[in-house]
N, C-alpha and C positions, 0 to 999 in steps of 0.2 A: 371292591364293586365285582361278585360275582353272578347276579343275577343279571340278564339281559335287561336294559330298561328300554319305553316302548317309544324313546326318542331317539336310540342306539342305531348308529348304521347297521346292516346285513353285512358282513364281511363272510362268505362261503367260502370252502376249500374244494377243487376237485384235483383226483387223483386217479390214473388208468388200473390199478391194484391197491392194494390194501391187505397185509397180510402183518399178523403180529411178529415182531420181532424186524420186520425192515426197515431199514434206515429211513428211506424215505417217508413210510407210513408212521411211525415213530417223530418226525418231525412235523408231518400232520397235526398228528395229537396232538404234540407241545407248543408249536402256534395255536390251534385251537382253545389251550386252556388262556396264554396270554388275552385272546381277542374276548375272551367271554371275561375275564377280569376286568377287560375295561369295558364291560357292558355292552359288549355286541352281541347281537344275535350271529350265533357260528355252526353252521351245520356242514360236514363231510359227504361230500358225494364221489362217488368211484363206479366204475365199472364191474357191475355183479360176476360177469365173467371170472375176472381178474381179483378177487375179492374172495378171502377164506374162510369159512362158515362162523369160525371164529368172531370175528371180527363185523357182521352183517348185523350186529346190533348196535353195534358204532356208526354206521355207516351207511347211508342212501343212497338208492340208484340214482344216477345220473338224470334218467328220465324224471320223476320226481321232482325233478328243480321246478318251483315258480318263479320263470324269468321276471326279473324287476329294473328298471332303468336305474333307480336308485341304488341298488346292491352291488357291490362288488364279488365278483369272481375269481379266486386266486388256482389258478391250475400248474399243480407241479408236474414237469415237464421230463422226462427222463427216457422216453423210448417211443417209435411209433405206436398209436393207438388212434381208434375210431374215434375217439373224444375229440382229437385236433379240429376236427370239421365241424361238430356240435358247438364247439367253446366257440370256435370263429364267429358264429352267428348269434350267440349272445347278445341281447341288449345292454345287459347287465354290464359295469366299467369292467374292464377286464385286464389282469394284473396276472403275470407267467412268472414262475422261480423254476431256472433251471439248472435242475440236477448235475447235470452234463451227459451227455450220451460215448459211451465205450465208440472209439472208434471199431467198425464191422471185422478188422482185417484182423483183430484179435480172435475172434470167433472162424474163420473162412475154415479154417482146416478142421477145426473138432466138433465146430455145431453153425452146422450152415441154415437152419431156422433162425436161432441168433442172431446171426450176423446178417440178412437180410433184415430184419425188426428193426436193427441199428440203422443200417442204411437207409432203411425209410424213415426213421426216426431224423434223420442228418438233412433228409431232403424234405421235411417236415418244416425244420427249425428255419430254413434259409427261406422255406415259403409263407415264412409265419411273422416275417418281420414288421410287416404292414399294421399284425392284427392288435396286440396289449396296448394298452397307454403306457404301464409301466414291466419292465423287464428285471426283475430281479435275477441275481446267481447267487451258488452256494459259495463263490471264492473267484477273486480279481481273476482268477485263470477265466475260470467259463465267461466269466462277463467278456476281457476280452472276443469270447466267441461270439458272442451277441453282438458285441460293436461290429464284429467284420462281418456278422452276416446283414447288417443293416438294420438294427434294432435301435431305436432314437431314445429316449428314454430310460436308461438304464443305472443299476445299482447292485451292490452286493451285501444281502443277504444270507451270513453262516447258518450253518444248521441248529437247528434248536436242540438242545440235548437234555434229556431229562434227567438230571444227576441224582435226584433221591433213586431213582428205578436200580444205581449201579450201587448206591448206599444199603440197598435190603444185603438179609440175610445170603452168605454162599452155600452153595449147595455141601453137604458136610459128606455127604461122599466121594464126592467129583474134586473137594480140598485134601480129603485126606489119600485120595488117590496120589493128590502130589506132590502131597507133605514130607516127604521121606529123604531130605536134606540133598537131591537133585538136582540142579539149578538146572532150570525150566527155563527153555526158550520160546517165547511165545510168538503167534502170528493169529491175526481174526480178523475174517472176512470170507466169503462167499469162493469156494476154490473156482477158479474162474482164468481163464488165460492170458489177461491184463496183470494180472493180479501178480505172475510171476515166480509162483511157491517154489518153483525147480528152483532158482537162486536162492532162495532162504532155504532149502535143504541141501543147496551145494556149502553156503556158506555154514552151516551146521553140522558138515562132514566134516571141516577142517576143523571147527570149532572142538567136535569131539573129541578130535583124531590129538590137539595141540596142548587144550585148557589142562587134560590129566584129569580130568572131574566127573563126576557122575553125573550125567543129563540127560535130558530130553527135551525133544521137541515139539511143543501142542501147537496144532494147526485148528484152532477153534472156528467152524463154517461150515454153513449147508455146502451139501455137496451131491452129485449123481453118481455112487459109486460105478455107473456102468457106461460113462461117457470116456469122451476118448482121454481129455485129459484127465483123468481122475487115473485112468490104466493108464497114463503116461508118467502120473508122479509115483504112484505104488512100483511101476518097472524102476524108478531111479531110485528110489529107496531101497531096492532089493540090489541093482546092480553094484549102487556105491557100499554096500552092507552096512546103510546109518543104521544105527541101534536105537531104539526107544522115540519110535515117531509115531505121535498119535493122533490119527481124522477125527475128531471127538463126531463131524456132521454137525446137524442140527442142536446146539442146545439152547436150554433154557435162559432165564435169564439169572438165576440162581446159579447154575452150571457155567457160565460167562462167566460172574461176579467170582465165583471160585480158578478158576483159569486166570483171573488179573492179580489178583491176591498170592496167590502162589508165581505167580512169574516173577524169575531175575531180569530178564532182562524182553524189551518188545522190538522183534526184526518184522521189515518190511521192505521187501524192493518192487512191491506195484509199479509198474510204468504207467497206467492211467488212472486217476484219481481224479472226482469234481471237487473235492474237499477230504475226503478219509476219517472217519468218524470215530475209528480205533484208535487214531492219534490220540484223540482227543479223551478218550475213554483211561489210555492207559497213563497218561498225565494226570488224569483223577488219581488213581491209585497209587501215583509214585511209584510207577514202572521205566525204568531209562529208556529212551526211544534211539534204536540204527534205524534208518531208515533212506533208501534213494530219492534223491535228491528229486524227483519228477516234481513239475511244476506247483500244481496246488498242495503236493506234501511239503512240499519246502513253505509255499507260504502258513501253510496251518499249521507247521513248527514256528516259524517266526524263528527266531535266533536258539532255539531251543532245542533240546535232543542235540543227536548226532546225525551232520548228514553225510552221507557217500556219494558222489560223483559219479565214480566210477564201478562198475562193477567185481572188483578183486575180492573174489570168494576169503583166499585167504588172511585180507589184510581188512574185510568187515568181520571175520574171525575173530581175528586177534584185539579187536575195539571191544568183540561181545564180550570176551574173556575177562577184559581189563575191567569191565562195569560190572562184572561179576565178583574180581578177587580184588579191586582197588576202591576202595569203600571211600575214600575224599573225594575222587573223580568222580565216582555213582552219587555222590551227594551232591559236589557241584551241579549236576545236571537233570538230576533232580528239581534242583531247587530251581534253578533256570527254567522250567517245565511249568511249576506252580505259579510262576509269573506269567507264563505266556497264559494260565488258564483262565483268567481274567477276561479275556477277551471274546470271550463263551459262555461265562456266566449268565443268565436269563438276563439281570437288567441291563445289560450291554445287548444281549438280541432284541429285550423291546423297545430298549432306545430306538435300534436300528430300525424293525419295523413302525415304530411310529414316525419317524422321519419321512420314512418312504411312502406312508400312505395319504397321512396329516399334513399339510391339505392338498398336496399334489394331486391325489385322485377324489379324497371326498373332502369336505368340512368335516373337524375335528368334530366330534359329538359336546356339546357344551356341557362343561362337569365334568369330563373325561379328566382319570387318574394321571396321564399323562398332559394333558391340556396345560396350553402354554411352553408344554418343552419345545 
């Protein structure tokens, strides 16, 4: 059932920012599709100051929300924002989804303004504990932070991923650029200090030295080429004399799909994640994953992929090389990843969302497609 029913509950979403390609924005959109498929009225409300022009036709200014005590507002919480106080004052049923807040110390040396916003977000998280009726988190790792902060009813709702977008055609120019028989090592994510891209570069340096293969490193993600961290990474590439490192900056969905389809290994050395969507995307494309075992990363992978617990760059390079050269080892890892994907498919996310909301927050709508489950 796709059209809202007159008797269906209104379950809206609130996000401080809303941008095309942004992980939280994509989660919001996919959750809206699920809610509307149940017959629920569901709109997206955002802060227009942090909403990209292309997304303004999809989202509404949060000040347009007609507060209703029978409605539910699901607030995606990830950074300090003026929306927190506004949300706390609503009459509607209040639910949050906590996407985790990167600790400010990662940005202190390179981006003090972002560090300040992150620190403020952590303060708001602690002060906010009595506000929502339900606090969901994208991972058990993040749920533990909610519990420690004093939140009462909590639960886990992984990021909702639109896999149909990943199955769209790849950008032909990008795919051609990467399909020249070189081994492609890929990382996807914003170029920020918590991602520890310097460790990806150093591991690739040893891979390039020892694997004796033509190879390139593709770093696909938005970046500010003028910020200190980006300058540091470019300097490191020059210092190590690493060849064929591509910083793509922002990529379209088609270009991202090309990066995944051409990749031989996905390498992640991030030290802070609340979930890490690119791990799931890599698994969807059948790309074997090597990742540093940060808590949420280890949780998202489960028993799949290859987790490393110490950043010994030469050993990480050896594992990466094996995944490129040893087809049996590669297939064993990819097979495990295929099994893990079931936990993130839409039916699993839909079932979790329904269990959290109905009847705990509001009564299940009569005749709901998920009624009685």
